[in-house]
C-alpha positions in Angstrom: 0.4 89.4 34.6 2.9 92.3 34.7 1.3 95.6 33.5 3.1 98.2 31.4 4.0 101.7 32.7 1.6 103.0 30.0 -1.3 101.0 31.4 -0.9 102.4 35.0 -0.4 106.0 33.7 -3.7 105.6 31.6 -5.5 104.2 34.7 -4.5 106.9 36.9 -5.6 109.6 34.3 -9.1 108.0 34.2 -9.6 108.2 38.0 -11.6 111.4 38.8 -9.3 114.1 40.2 -11.1 114.4 43.5 -10.6 110.7 44.1 -6.9 111.4 44.4 -7.6 114.0 47.0 -6.2 113.6 50.5 -9.5 114.9 52.0 -10.4 112.7 55.0 -14.0 111.9 55.8 -14.9 110.2 59.1 -17.2 107.5 57.8 -18.2 106.3 61.2 -19.3 109.8 62.0 -21.1 110.1 58.7 -23.1 107.0 59.6 -24.0 108.4 63.0 -25.2 111.6 61.4 -27.3 109.5 58.9 -28.7 107.4 61.7 -29.9 110.4 63.8 -30.9 112.5 60.9 -33.0 110.0 58.9 -34.4 107.9 61.7 -34.9 110.2 64.6 -35.6 113.4 63.0 -37.5 116.3 64.7 -37.5 118.5 61.6 -41.3 118.4 61.2 -41.9 119.3 64.7 -39.5 122.3 64.4 -41.4 123.4 61.1 -44.7 123.1 62.9 -43.7 125.5 65.5 -42.2 127.9 62.9 -45.3 127.9 60.7 -48.6 126.8 62.2 -47.8 128.0 65.7 -45.9 131.2 64.8 -48.0 132.4 61.8 -46.5 134.5 59.0 -43.1 135.9 59.8 -42.8 139.3 58.2 -39.7 141.0 59.6 -40.5 142.9 62.8 -44.0 141.4 62.9 -45.4 139.6 66.0 -45.1 136.3 64.1 -41.4 136.8 63.4 -40.8 137.4 67.0 -42.7 134.4 68.1 -40.6 132.3 65.8 -37.3 134.0 66.8 -38.0 133.3 70.4 -39.0 129.7 69.9 -35.8 129.2 67.8 -33.6 130.7 70.5 -35.1 128.9 73.4 -35.1 125.6 71.5 -31.5 125.9 70.4 -30.5 126.8 73.9 -32.5 123.9 75.2 -30.4 121.5 73.0 -27.3 122.8 74.7 -26.1 125.3 72.2 -24.2 128.2 73.6 -24.5 132.0 73.2 -28.1 131.6 71.8 -29.3 135.1 71.3 -31.8 137.3 69.4 -29.2 139.5 67.9 -29.8 143.0 66.7 -28.1 143.8 63.3 -29.2 147.4 62.7 -32.3 149.5 62.0 -34.8 147.7 59.8 -38.0 149.8 60.3 -41.7 149.2 61.1 -43.3 145.8 61.8 -46.8 145.1 60.3 -49.5 142.7 61.2 -52.8 141.8 59.6 -55.7 141.6 62.2 -58.7 141.4 59.9 -59.5 140.9 56.2 -62.9 140.9 54.6 -63.7 141.6 50.9 -67.0 140.9 49.0 -69.0 142.0 46.0 -72.6 142.8 47.2 -74.2 143.9 43.9 -75.2 142.8 41.3 -75.2 139.7 43.7 -73.2 138.6 46.7 -69.8 136.9 46.2 -67.2 136.6 48.9 -63.7 137.0 47.6 -60.3 135.5 48.7 -57.8 138.3 49.0 -54.7 139.4 50.8 -53.7 143.0 51.6 -50.0 143.8 50.7 -47.7 144.5 53.5 -47.2 147.9 55.2 -50.6 149.2 53.9 -53.1 150.9 56.1 -56.5 149.5 57.0 -60.0 150.7 56.3 -60.9 152.0 59.8 -64.0 149.8 59.9 -66.4 148.3 57.4 -66.6 150.3 54.2 -69.3 150.0 51.5 -69.0 151.5 48.1 -68.9 151.3 44.3 -66.1 149.8 42.2 -64.4 152.3 39.9 -62.2 151.3 36.8 -58.9 153.3 36.3 -56.8 153.0 33.2 -53.2 153.6 34.0 -52.1 155.5 30.8 -50.3 158.5 31.9 -50.5 161.3 34.5 -52.7 163.4 32.3 -55.3 160.6 32.2 -55.6 160.7 35.9 -56.9 164.3 35.9 -60.4 163.2 34.6 -60.8 161.1 37.9 -60.5 164.1 40.2 -63.5 164.4 42.6 -64.7 160.8 41.7 -62.7 158.6 44.1 -64.2 159.2 47.6 -65.6 156.0 49.1 -64.6 154.0 46.0 -62.6 150.8 45.6 -60.4 151.2 42.7 -59.7 148.4 40.0 -57.1 148.9 37.3 -58.2 148.4 33.8 -55.7 145.6 33.0 -57.4 142.4 31.7 -55.2 139.3 31.5 -57.1 136.2 30.2 -56.6 133.1 32.3 -54.5 130.5 30.6 -54.5 126.8 31.5 -51.2 125.3 32.2 -50.4 121.7 31.0 -47.3 121.4 33.0 -47.0 119.8 36.5 -46.7 122.1 39.5 -44.2 120.0 41.2 -41.0 118.7 39.6 -37.7 117.3 40.4 -34.4 117.9 38.5 -33.7 115.3 35.8 -30.4 113.5 35.4 -29.9 115.6 32.2 -30.6 118.9 34.0 -28.1 118.1 36.8 -25.4 116.9 34.2 -25.8 120.2 32.5 -25.2 122.1 35.8 -22.0 120.0 36.5 -20.7 120.8 33.0 -21.2 124.6 33.4 -18.2 126.9 32.7 -17.0 129.4 35.1 -19.3 132.4 35.4 -17.9 135.8 34.1 -16.4 138.2 36.4 -19.1 140.4 38.0 -21.8 137.9 37.1 -24.0 140.7 35.6 -27.2 139.9 33.9 -27.7 140.4 30.0 -28.7 143.9 29.1 -31.6 142.4 27.1 -33.3 141.6 30.4 -33.8 145.4 30.9 -35.6 146.0 27.5 -39.0 146.9 29.2 -37.5 148.9 32.2 -38.7 152.2 30.9 -42.2 151.0 30.5 -42.2 149.5 34.0 -40.9 152.6 35.6 -43.6 154.7 33.8 -46.4 152.5 35.1 -45.0 152.6 38.6 -44.8 156.4 38.5 -48.4 156.7 37.4 -49.6 154.2 40.0 -48.0 156.3 42.7 -49.6 159.4 41.4 -53.0 157.5 41.5 -52.4 156.3 45.1 -51.6 159.8 46.2 -54.8 161.2 44.6 -56.8 158.3 46.0 -55.6 158.9 49.6 -56.3 162.5 49.4 -59.9 162.1 48.1 -60.6 159.4 50.6 -60.8 156.2 48.3 -61.2 153.0 50.3 -58.3 151.2 48.5 -57.4 149.3 45.4 -57.4 145.8 44.2 -54.7 144.4 41.9 -53.7 141.0 40.5 -51.2 139.3 38.3 -51.2 136.3 35.9 -49.7 134.2 38.6 -52.6 134.5 40.8 -54.9 131.7 39.8 -56.7 128.5 41.0 -56.8 129.9 44.6 -53.1 130.7 44.8 -52.4 134.4 45.4 -49.0 135.9 45.4 -49.0 139.0 47.8 -45.9 140.9 48.8 -45.0 144.5 49.7 -47.2 147.5 49.3 -44.7 150.1 49.9 -42.1 151.6 52.3 -41.6 150.4 55.9 -38.9 152.8 57.2 -39.6 154.8 60.3 -40.3 157.9 58.3 -42.5 156.3 55.7 -46.1 156.9 56.1 -48.7 154.1 56.0 -49.2 153.0 52.4 -52.4 153.2 50.4 -54.4 149.9 50.8 -53.6 147.5 48.0 -55.4 144.2 48.0 -54.1 141.2 45.9 -56.9 139.1 44.3 -56.9 136.0 42.2 -57.2 136.7 38.5 -60.6 134.8 38.1 -62.3 137.1 40.7 -60.4 140.1 39.4 -61.5 139.5 35.8 -65.1 138.9 36.9 -65.2 142.3 38.7 -63.5 144.1 35.8 -65.8 142.6 33.1 -68.9 143.6 35.1 -67.7 147.2 35.8 -66.7 147.8 32.2 -70.1 146.5 31.0 -71.8 149.3 32.7 -73.1 147.2 35.6 -73.2 148.9 39.0 -70.7 146.9 41.1 -71.0 147.4 44.7 -68.3 146.3 47.2 -67.7 146.0 50.9 -64.5 145.6 52.8 -62.9 145.7 56.1 -59.1 145.5 56.7 -57.5 146.0 60.0 -53.7 146.3 60.2 -51.2 147.2 63.0 -47.9 148.8 62.8 -45.1 148.2 65.3 -43.0 151.3 65.6 -41.5 151.1 69.1 -38.5 149.0 68.2 -37.1 149.5 64.7 -34.1 147.2 65.1 -33.9 144.2 62.9 -33.0 140.9 64.7 -31.4 137.6 63.8 -31.1 134.4 65.8 -27.7 133.2 66.6 -26.4 130.1 68.5 -23.4 127.9 68.3 -21.5 124.7 69.3 -18.1 126.0 70.6 -15.0 124.5 69.1 -12.7 122.4 71.3 -9.3 122.5 69.6 -7.1 125.1 71.3 -5.7 126.1 68.0 -8.8 126.1 65.9 -11.7 126.9 68.2 -11.8 130.6 67.3 -12.3 129.7 63.6 -16.0 129.5 62.6 -18.2 127.4 60.3 -21.7 128.8 59.7 -24.9 127.4 58.5 -28.0 129.5 58.1 -31.3 130.3 56.4 -33.7 133.3 56.5 -36.4 133.1 59.1 -38.6 135.9 57.7 -41.5 135.4 55.2 -44.2 137.3 53.6 -47.7 137.6 55.0 -50.3 135.5 53.0 -49.1 132.0 54.0 -46.8 130.8 56.9 -43.6 130.8 54.8 -43.3 127.0 55.0 -41.1 126.5 51.9 -39.8 130.1 52.0 -38.2 129.7 54.3 -39.3 127.8 57.4 -38.0 124.7 55.5 -34.5 126.2 55.5 -34.6 127.4 59.1 -36.0 124.0 60.3 -33.4 122.0 58.5 -30.6 124.2 59.9 -32.0 123.9 63.4 -32.3 120.1 63.0 -28.7 119.9 61.7 -27.5 121.5 64.9 -29.7 119.2 67.0 -28.2 116.2 65.2 -24.7 117.2 66.0 -25.5 118.0 69.7 -27.5 114.6 70.1 -24.6 112.5 68.8 -22.2 114.3 71.0 -19.9 116.1 68.4 -17.0 117.9 69.9 -15.9 120.0 66.8 -12.5 121.4 66.4 -13.9 124.7 65.0 -17.1 126.5 66.2 -20.1 125.6 64.4 -22.6 128.6 64.4 -26.2 128.9 63.1 -27.7 132.1 61.8 -31.4 132.6 61.1 -31.8 135.9 59.2 -34.5 138.6 59.2 -35.0 141.1 56.4 -34.0 138.6 53.7 -37.1 139.5 51.6 -36.3 143.1 51.6 -32.7 142.6 50.3 -30.7 140.1 52.5 -30.7 142.8 55.2 -30.1 140.6 58.3 -27.3 138.5 56.9 -25.6 141.7 55.4 -25.9 143.4 58.7 -24.5 140.4 60.5 -21.5 140.1 58.2 -20.9 143.8 58.4 -20.8 144.0 62.1 -19.0 140.6 62.7 -16.4 140.4 60.0 -15.7 144.1 59.1 -14.1 146.9 61.1 -15.5 150.4 61.5 -13.9 151.3 58.1 -15.5 148.4 56.3 -12.2 146.4 55.9 -11.9 142.7 56.9 -11.1 142.2 60.6 -9.5 139.3 62.5 -12.8 137.4 62.6 -12.9 137.6 58.7 -9.5 135.8 58.6 -10.6 133.1 61.0 -13.9 132.3 59.0 -14.0 128.9 57.3 -17.4 128.7 55.3 -21.1 129.4 55.3 -23.7 127.1 53.9 -27.4 128.1 53.1 -30.7 126.6 52.4 -33.4 128.7 50.6 -35.2 127.1 47.7 -38.2 125.3 49.1 -38.7 121.8 50.4 -36.9 119.8 47.8 -34.0 117.6 48.7 -30.4 118.6 48.2 -29.1 117.4 44.7 -25.7 119.1 44.9 -24.1 122.5 45.6 -23.2 125.7 43.7 -19.6 126.6 44.0 -20.0 130.4 43.4 -17.0 130.3 41.2 -14.9 128.7 44.0 -13.2 125.9 42.0 -10.8 125.1 44.7 -13.7 123.6 46.7 -14.9 121.2 44.0 -12.9 118.2 44.9 -13.4 118.8 48.7 -17.2 118.8 48.3 -17.2 115.8 45.9 -15.6 113.9 48.7 -18.1 115.1 51.3 -21.0 114.1 49.0 -19.8 110.5 48.6 -21.6 109.1 51.6 -24.8 110.6 50.3 -24.9 109.5 46.7 -27.6 107.0 47.5 -29.8 109.9 48.7 -29.4 111.7 45.3 -26.9 114.3 46.2 -23.6 114.6 44.2 -23.9 117.4 41.6 -21.3 120.1 41.9 -21.5 123.2 39.5 -19.1 126.1 39.2 -22.1 128.3 38.6 -23.3 131.2 40.8 -26.8 131.4 42.3 -28.3 134.4 43.8 -31.1 135.9 45.7 -30.4 134.6 49.1 -28.1 135.0 52.1 -25.0 133.2 51.0 -24.4 136.2 48.8 -23.8 138.3 51.9 -20.8 136.1 52.8 -19.6 135.6 49.2 -19.9 139.3 48.6 -17.6 140.0 51.6 -14.9 137.6 50.3 -16.0 134.8 52.6 -16.7 131.3 51.3 -20.5 131.2 51.0 -22.4 128.4 49.3 -26.1 127.6 48.4 -27.2 124.0 47.9 -28.9 122.8 44.7 -32.4 121.6 45.6 -35.2 120.0 43.6 -37.6 122.8 42.8 -40.9 120.9 43.6 -43.7 123.6 43.6 -41.5 126.4 44.6 -41.6 128.6 41.5 -45.1 127.5 40.5 -47.2 127.6 43.7 -45.7 128.3 47.0 -43.0 131.0 46.7 -44.5 134.2 48.3 -48.1 132.8 48.1 -50.9 131.9 50.4 -50.2 128.3 49.5 -46.9 128.5 51.3 -48.0 126.4 54.3 -47.0 123.4 56.3 -48.9 120.9 54.1 -46.5 121.7 51.2 -43.5 120.4 53.1 -42.0 117.1 52.1 -40.8 115.3 55.3 -38.3 112.8 53.7 -36.7 115.7 51.7 -36.2 117.8 54.8 -34.7 114.9 56.6 -32.2 114.4 53.8 -31.3 118.2 53.8 -30.7 118.3 57.6 -28.5 115.2 57.4 -26.2 116.5 54.6 -26.0 120.0 56.2 -25.0 118.4 59.5 -22.3 116.5 57.6 -20.9 119.3 55.7 -20.7 121.5 58.8 -19.0 118.7 60.7 -16.5 118.1 57.9 -15.7 121.9 57.5 -15.1 122.0 61.3 -12.8 119.0 61.4 -10.6 119.4 58.4 -7.0 120.4 58.8 -7.4 123.8 57.1 -10.1 126.3 56.5 -11.9 126.0 53.1 -10.0 127.7 50.3 -11.2 131.2 49.2 -11.7 132.4 45.6 -8.6 133.9 44.1 
């Protein structure tokens, strides 16, 4: 039956815009990538080497360098070229924990699970002494403590009652949540946070100032250390991060030990009741001060097209972690899937038009330092202006949000990439990946590229336990990784990097 012109115009208008795109996707290659990535994966073997075998990976620590050397040698062994442990600039001192023991010995014996914060000094042997309660009110209130701190372990008078949670630790995004992301409007220029978020800034700064005064007094008088906690530290999960400065000129920080809230509250209740609480502790730490440079791991599959081989597509993740776990979901998961993506491409014999390069970054936890250093030295001239490599850069793809599978991608306000990515996701709709949001997301290394005017993207991942249990905690270990999710991530990243390397033009940049 003959259709009217109005009918055909209506039909065309109902087709998603991206479906009209001329974006070409090599479906045979997508199938090869899926076959290798989902059926022959090595991602858990890689993760084992980065976590259990390397240990924690605090930047410039022994564990970080073990992992960096493993990554470099493994990538080179797969046939990637120019594999290197690449210096990006001065970071500061490395720090390693060699021994940790903490116990209450009176009024009865109780061993305690605890973690020293990074870049803090040790105890110089086993120390025994009483627990002293300190209220952090103001600087004047500290004067009453003078002469009382020698040989003491300090506990802050801050009681936070344990509260049960009735929410699951591990979750995935619902269809409704993903739909809300997809419907988001473009972020405002600058992407600043609401001023309301800073309402308590003055109080926080005040407490920090008094805490620093306390630490200075305690060090001068010969206190053993201090124990601290937070409401997040419960049920055996302890979040322990930095204890102070790490630059070459920074002294060793006063020993600060993170404790679970249940044990912390036990000690605080006992001490405030007038009970004589006796403690013993031994902490041994080691500082690495010979080489203050920070190092990334870089390797690549060179491009083969004479006209495009100098153009670069990058994938990456941060390799560094904090000290209490082995940084499995933050971010050995990201580093493992990026390495696996490169392995997939090499194994199936990809000959990309553009160069595909991997970057595994250090210093992310201290402010995206490794990726920022790399972007500065690679894509900027001595005056801080974009250079020729900047012009030849296509795009960067990042993973850093735990072990959860990819559900989509953040555009970082780059609307011109929406229809391109929609087409690239089509072969993976059955794996749950298709959401595209114009929104920004922050706090990780794609920002180093995006901030320099280079197309940089972070994938949307299911949160799983990331924000409830594993992020920066002693529970961030291999057993909290989900193998099938990591296989899915590596497969999609391999496909995205291949598509970016093969398309006729580099990805469009934000206006």
